[in-house]
C-alpha positions as CSV (number, residue, x, y, z in Angstrom):
1,M,4.8,47.8,104.0
2,K,6.4,46.1,107.1
3,K,9.1,43.6,106.5
4,L,10.9,41.1,108.7
5,C,14.2,39.3,108.0
6,V,14.7,36.1,110.0
7,F,17.9,34.1,110.6
8,P,16.5,30.8,111.9
9,N,18.3,28.1,113.8
10,D,18.1,25.7,110.9
11,P,17.0,25.6,107.3
12,I,13.2,25.6,107.1
13,I,13.2,22.1,105.6
14,N,14.5,20.8,108.9
15,Y,11.6,22.3,110.8
16,Y,9.3,20.7,108.2
17,K,10.8,17.3,108.6
18,K,10.5,17.5,112.4
19,G,6.8,18.5,112.1
20,E,7.5,21.9,113.6
21,I,5.8,24.2,111.1
22,K,3.6,26.4,113.2
23,K,1.0,28.9,112.1
24,N,2.3,32.6,112.2
25,Y,5.5,31.4,114.0
26,F,7.6,34.1,112.2
27,N,4.8,36.6,111.9
28,P,3.0,37.1,115.2
29,K,-0.5,38.8,114.9
30,K,0.3,39.0,111.1
31,I,1.9,42.4,111.6
32,F,4.4,42.0,108.7
33,D,3.6,42.2,105.0
34,E,6.7,40.3,104.1
35,V,8.8,37.7,105.9
36,H,12.2,37.0,104.5
37,I,14.2,34.0,105.7
38,I,18.0,33.7,105.3
39,S,18.7,30.0,105.0
40,F,22.2,28.5,105.1
41,I,21.6,25.7,102.7
42,E,21.9,25.2,99.0
43,K,18.2,24.1,98.5
44,D,15.6,24.7,101.1
45,I,11.9,23.7,101.0
46,D,9.3,25.1,98.6
47,V,7.6,28.1,100.2
48,D,4.1,26.7,99.4
49,K,4.7,23.9,101.9
50,V,5.5,26.2,104.8
51,Q,3.6,29.4,104.1
52,T,1.7,29.1,107.3
53,I,4.8,30.1,109.4
54,G,4.5,33.5,107.7
55,G,0.8,33.9,108.1
56,N,-0.7,35.9,105.3
57,A,2.6,37.7,104.5
58,K,4.6,37.2,101.4
59,L,7.2,34.5,102.5
60,V,10.5,34.4,100.8
61,I,13.4,32.0,101.5
62,H,16.8,33.2,100.4
63,E,19.1,30.2,100.0
64,I,22.7,31.2,100.9
65,G,24.4,27.8,101.0
66,K,26.5,26.3,103.8
67,I,29.1,28.7,105.3
68,K,32.1,27.7,107.3
69,I,32.3,29.6,110.5
70,K,35.9,30.7,110.1
71,K,35.1,31.9,106.5
72,R,32.1,33.9,107.6
73,N,33.6,37.3,106.8
74,D,33.9,36.3,103.1
75,H,30.1,36.2,102.9
76,V,29.1,39.3,104.9
77,S,28.8,41.7,101.9
78,D,26.7,39.3,99.9
79,I,24.2,38.9,102.7
80,I,24.2,42.6,103.4
81,N,23.3,43.2,99.7
82,I,20.4,40.8,100.1
83,L,19.2,42.7,103.1
84,K,19.6,46.0,101.3
85,S,17.3,44.8,98.6
86,I,14.8,43.6,101.2
87,K,14.9,46.7,103.4
88,P,13.6,45.0,106.6
89,D,12.2,46.9,109.5
90,V,13.5,44.4,112.0
91,I,16.1,41.5,111.9
92,R,15.4,38.4,114.1
93,A,17.7,35.6,115.1
94,Y,17.2,32.6,117.3
95,N,20.7,31.8,118.5
96,S,24.1,33.3,119.3
97,R,26.0,31.2,116.8
98,L,26.7,31.7,113.1
99,E,23.1,32.7,112.2
100,G,23.0,35.2,115.1
101,W,26.4,36.6,114.1
102,F,25.3,37.4,110.6
103,A,22.0,38.9,111.9
104,A,23.9,41.1,114.4
105,N,26.4,42.3,111.8
106,C,23.8,43.1,109.2
107,A,21.7,45.0,111.8
108,K,24.8,47.0,112.8
109,K,25.9,47.9,109.3
110,L,22.4,48.7,108.1
111,N,21.2,50.5,111.3
112,I,18.3,48.1,111.8
113,P,16.9,46.9,115.1
114,F,18.0,43.4,116.1
115,F,15.7,41.1,118.1
116,L,17.5,38.0,119.5
117,S,15.9,34.9,121.1
118,I,18.0,32.4,122.9
119,H,16.7,28.8,123.3
120,T,19.7,27.0,124.9
121,Q,22.4,27.5,127.6
122,M,25.6,27.7,125.6
123,D,27.9,27.6,128.6
124,Y,26.4,24.2,129.6
125,N,26.7,23.0,126.0
126,R,30.4,23.6,126.3
127,K,30.7,21.9,129.7
128,I,29.0,18.8,128.2
129,A,31.1,18.9,125.0
130,L,34.3,19.0,127.1
131,K,33.4,15.6,128.5
132,V,32.1,13.8,125.4
133,N,33.4,15.5,122.3
134,F,36.6,17.6,122.5
135,K,36.5,18.6,118.8
136,K,33.0,20.0,119.4
137,Y,34.2,21.7,122.6
138,L,36.9,23.5,120.7
139,E,34.4,24.7,118.2
140,L,32.1,26.0,120.9
141,K,35.0,27.8,122.6
142,Y,35.8,29.5,119.3
143,I,32.2,30.6,119.1
144,E,32.3,31.8,122.7
145,K,35.3,34.0,122.0
146,F,34.6,35.3,118.4
147,I,30.9,35.0,117.8
148,E,28.7,35.2,120.9
149,P,29.9,38.6,122.2
150,D,29.1,40.3,118.9
151,V,25.6,38.8,118.8
152,I,24.5,39.3,122.4
153,K,25.9,42.8,122.9
154,Q,24.5,44.0,119.6
155,A,20.9,42.9,120.3
156,N,18.4,45.7,121.0
157,K,16.0,43.1,122.5
158,I,16.7,39.7,124.0
159,T,14.2,37.1,125.0
160,I,14.9,33.7,126.6
161,V,12.6,30.6,126.7
162,F,13.5,29.5,130.3
163,K,15.2,31.0,133.3
164,V,18.4,29.0,133.3
165,I,19.6,31.0,130.3
166,K,19.6,34.3,132.0
167,P,23.0,34.1,133.7
168,Y,24.6,33.2,130.4
169,I,23.1,36.3,128.7
170,L,24.2,38.6,131.5
171,K,27.7,37.1,131.7
172,K,28.2,37.8,128.0
173,G,27.3,41.4,128.4
174,G,23.7,41.3,127.1
175,K,20.8,43.5,128.2
176,N,18.5,42.1,130.9
177,P,16.6,39.4,129.0
178,E,12.8,39.0,129.1
179,L,11.4,35.5,129.8
180,L,9.1,34.6,126.9
181,Y,8.2,30.9,126.8
182,N,7.8,29.1,123.6
183,R,4.3,29.3,122.2
184,I,1.8,26.5,122.8
185,N,-1.6,26.3,121.2
186,L,-3.7,25.5,124.3
187,F,-6.8,24.8,122.2
188,Q,-5.0,22.4,120.0
189,F,-3.5,20.3,122.8
190,S,-6.6,20.3,125.0
191,N,-8.7,19.0,122.2
192,G,-6.7,15.9,121.0
193,V,-8.5,12.8,119.9
194,K,-7.5,9.5,121.3
195,K,-5.8,7.1,118.7
196,N,-7.3,3.7,119.0
197,D,-4.4,2.0,117.3
198,L,-2.0,2.7,120.2
199,P,-1.6,0.4,123.2
200,T,-2.5,1.2,126.8
201,P,-1.4,2.2,129.3
202,L,1.1,4.3,127.2
203,I,4.1,6.2,128.3
204,L,4.9,9.0,125.9
205,S,8.3,10.7,125.4
206,V,8.9,13.3,122.7
207,G,12.3,14.8,121.9
208,N,15.3,14.7,119.6
209,L,17.2,11.4,119.8
210,I,20.4,12.8,121.2
211,K,22.3,11.9,124.4
212,E,21.3,15.1,126.2
213,K,17.6,14.1,126.1
214,N,18.6,10.8,127.9
215,H,16.0,8.5,126.2
216,E,18.1,5.7,127.5
217,C,16.7,6.5,131.0
218,I,13.1,6.1,129.8
219,I,13.9,2.8,127.9
220,K,15.5,1.3,131.0
221,A,12.7,2.6,133.2
222,M,10.3,0.4,131.1
223,I,11.9,-2.8,132.3
224,N,9.3,-4.7,134.5
225,L,6.8,-1.9,134.0
226,E,3.3,-3.0,133.0
227,A,2.9,-0.4,130.2
228,H,4.0,0.4,126.7
229,C,6.2,3.3,125.6
230,L,6.2,5.4,122.5
231,I,9.2,7.7,121.8
232,I,8.8,10.3,119.1
233,G,12.0,11.9,117.7
234,K,14.9,11.5,115.4
235,G,18.6,12.1,115.9
236,N,22.1,10.6,115.9
237,D,21.4,8.5,118.9
238,A,18.6,6.6,117.2
239,Q,20.6,3.5,116.2
240,R,22.1,3.1,119.6
241,L,18.7,3.3,121.3
242,Q,17.1,0.8,118.9
243,K,19.9,-1.6,119.7
244,M,19.4,-1.1,123.4
245,I,15.6,-1.9,123.0
246,V,16.5,-5.1,121.3
247,K,19.2,-6.0,123.8
248,K,16.8,-5.5,126.7
249,K,14.1,-7.5,124.9
250,L,11.7,-4.6,125.0
251,E,10.7,-4.6,121.3
252,N,7.1,-5.5,122.2
253,K,6.9,-2.7,124.7
254,I,8.8,0.3,123.2
255,Q,8.4,1.9,119.7
256,I,10.3,4.8,118.2
257,I,8.9,6.8,115.4
258,D,10.7,9.7,113.6
259,S,8.2,12.4,113.7
260,V,4.6,13.4,113.7
261,Q,3.1,16.4,111.9
262,H,2.5,19.3,114.3
263,N,-1.2,19.4,113.5
264,E,-1.5,15.7,114.6
265,I,0.8,15.5,117.7
266,Q,-2.0,16.4,120.1
267,N,-3.7,13.1,119.4
268,Y,-0.6,11.2,120.7
269,Y,-0.6,13.2,123.9
270,K,-4.3,12.5,124.3
271,S,-3.6,8.7,123.9
272,A,-1.0,8.5,126.6
273,S,-1.3,7.9,130.4
274,V,2.0,9.5,131.4
275,F,4.6,11.8,129.7
276,A,8.2,11.2,130.7
277,L,11.4,13.0,129.5
278,A,14.8,12.8,131.2
279,F,16.3,15.9,129.6
280,N,19.3,17.7,131.0
281,P,18.0,20.6,133.2
282,E,21.3,22.4,132.9
283,L,20.6,22.9,129.2
284,E,16.8,23.2,129.2
285,G,14.4,24.5,131.8
286,L,11.2,23.7,130.0
287,P,11.3,21.8,126.7
288,I,8.4,22.3,124.3
289,P,7.1,18.7,124.5
290,V,6.8,19.1,128.3
291,M,4.7,22.2,127.8
292,E,2.6,20.5,125.2
293,A,2.0,17.6,127.6
294,M,0.9,20.0,130.3
295,A,-1.5,21.7,127.9
296,A,-2.9,18.2,127.1
297,G,-3.4,17.5,130.8
298,L,-0.9,14.6,131.0
299,P,0.7,13.6,134.3
300,I,4.4,14.3,133.8
301,V,7.7,12.9,135.1
302,I,10.8,15.1,134.5
303,P,14.1,15.7,136.3
304,F,14.6,18.0,139.2
305,Q,15.3,21.5,138.0
306,N,18.3,23.6,138.9
307,K,18.1,25.5,142.2
308,N,17.0,29.1,141.8
309,F,15.8,28.4,138.2
310,S,12.6,26.6,138.8
311,E,9.8,27.3,136.3
312,D,7.3,27.0,139.2
313,L,6.2,23.5,138.2
314,E,6.3,22.0,141.7
315,E,2.5,21.4,141.8
316,S,2.2,20.4,138.2
317,V,4.7,17.6,137.6
318,I,6.5,14.8,139.5
319,F,10.2,15.6,139.7
320,S,12.6,12.7,139.7
321,E,16.3,12.0,139.9
322,R,17.6,11.6,136.4
323,N,18.1,7.8,136.4
324,S,16.0,4.9,135.3
325,Q,15.2,3.5,138.7
326,E,13.6,6.7,139.9
327,F,11.8,7.3,136.7
328,H,10.4,3.7,136.9
329,K,9.2,4.3,140.4
330,N,7.6,7.6,139.7
331,I,5.9,6.5,136.5
332,K,4.6,3.4,138.4
333,K,3.3,5.7,141.2
334,I,1.2,7.7,138.7
335,L,-0.1,4.6,136.9
336,N,-1.3,3.1,140.2
337,N,-2.9,6.2,141.7
338,Q,-6.0,7.6,139.9
339,D,-6.3,10.5,142.4
340,L,-2.7,11.5,141.8
341,R,-3.2,11.3,138.0
342,K,-6.3,13.6,138.3
343,K,-4.5,16.1,140.5
344,L,-1.5,16.3,138.2
345,S,-3.6,16.6,135.2
346,N,-5.7,19.5,136.6
347,N,-2.6,21.3,137.9
348,A,-0.8,20.9,134.5
349,I,-3.7,22.4,132.6
350,K,-3.8,25.4,134.9
351,K,0.0,25.9,134.7
352,A,-0.1,25.6,130.9
353,K,-2.0,28.9,130.7
354,D,1.4,30.6,131.3
355,F,2.5,29.2,127.9
356,D,-0.7,30.2,126.0
357,G,0.4,30.9,122.5
358,R,-2.0,33.8,122.1
359,K,-0.4,35.6,125.1
360,I,3.2,34.9,123.8
361,E,2.2,35.9,120.3
362,N,0.7,39.2,121.5
363,R,3.9,40.0,123.4
364,E,6.1,39.2,120.4
365,A,4.0,41.4,118.3
366,E,4.4,44.2,120.9
367,I,8.2,43.8,120.9
368,Y,8.3,44.1,117.1
369,T,6.1,47.2,117.2
370,E,8.4,48.7,119.8
371,L,11.5,47.9,117.7
372,M,9.9,49.4,114.6
373,K,9.2,52.6,116.5
374,F,12.8,52.5,117.7
375,N,13.9,52.0,114.1
376,K,12.3,55.3,113.1
377,T,14.1,57.1,115.9
378,M,17.4,55.6,114.8
379,N,16.8,56.7,111.2
380,V,15.9,60.2,112.2
381,K,19.1,60.5,114.3
382,S,21.2,59.1,111.5
C-alpha cells in the first residue's frame, strides 16, 4: 500500500474554480494507492468533484483551516498526528512558503522523504513587492529568513519548472534542482475543435488577472489593431482592467472571462490566430498557458527572456519588448504574414514535445520510486 501526502499551493477548491483539475496530477502513473491532501482551509471541495487528480487512488482531503504564518508552531503537532495516522511513503510540497514549511518539518520529524517542487522565483517576488506593496514585502522577507531555508535545505529532491528559478534554490542552500517542466497533454491541445461563436481573427491571452501578468499591455496593444481579443483569467486586477477596456472604448474588441474548464480550454486555443502574454520573465520562464499554446500550434508573442535563462524558444515564438507598442507591432506582423504564422506554428509544435505530459509524468513517477527506495534505507538505518 503506497501512500502520498501532498501540501499543495492552494486549497483544491481554488484549482477547481480556475479549471486546473488535471488527470493524475498528484498521482503520476498511478503509483500510489492513497493520496492525502493537507488543505489549509475550513471547507474544501468534495472529493468526488476532483477525484481525477488522484487517478484511481483513494483521495482524501484533510481540512486544517487557515493558519497564520507566525502561529505555525502551534499547529505542528496536530498536523504531525494526521501524518502519523496516514503513514505516507513520501511527502510532496509545491512551494517554499507555509505549506512547504509544514511539509519539511513533518518529513524531518517522521523521517519521511520530502519532494519539493518550486514554481516561482521568490527573490524576484520580493523585488517587485518592495516597489508596489511594502507590507507584502515585509511578509516575504520574514518568509525568506524563517521559512524558506528550512524548506529548501530539508528537501531530498527539488524540481523547478523553469531555469530562472535555479539561482534562487542554490542561493538558499538547496541541492542542485532538476528542471522538470509543467505537464502538458499534447494530444489534448493538438486536437482542439474551433468554436464558431468566437470572432476572428482572435488574439488569445490566458493568465491570472494580476499586475505581474501585465494584461494592460495586451489591452493597449489592441488599439487600432484589426482583430478581437479574449482574455481568460481571474484575479484582483480584473476590475481595473475592465475599466481600462471601457475607457479605451474597446468593449467591442476585448472580452474577459473568468475561467474555462481544463477539458475545454484546447478549443479556445484552436479558435485563436495568435497567443500573447506579457508576463514578467524575471518571475516566470515559461508559464503553462504559453506551453499549451505551443502544443496547440499557435503563433506566440511573449517578452524577451532573461539572459542565460532562455528556455530555447528562439525559433518557436516572437520575442517582444514588454510594452504595448512592440506587442502591437509583433501581433500585427504575424496576422499579416501567412508564411510566418505557418513557420511559428510548426516550430511551436516541435518544441512542445519537451513538455509532453507523458514524459514529465514518467519522470515524476521515477522520482517517487527513487524516494520510496530511499525511505526504506532511511528506516533501516534508524
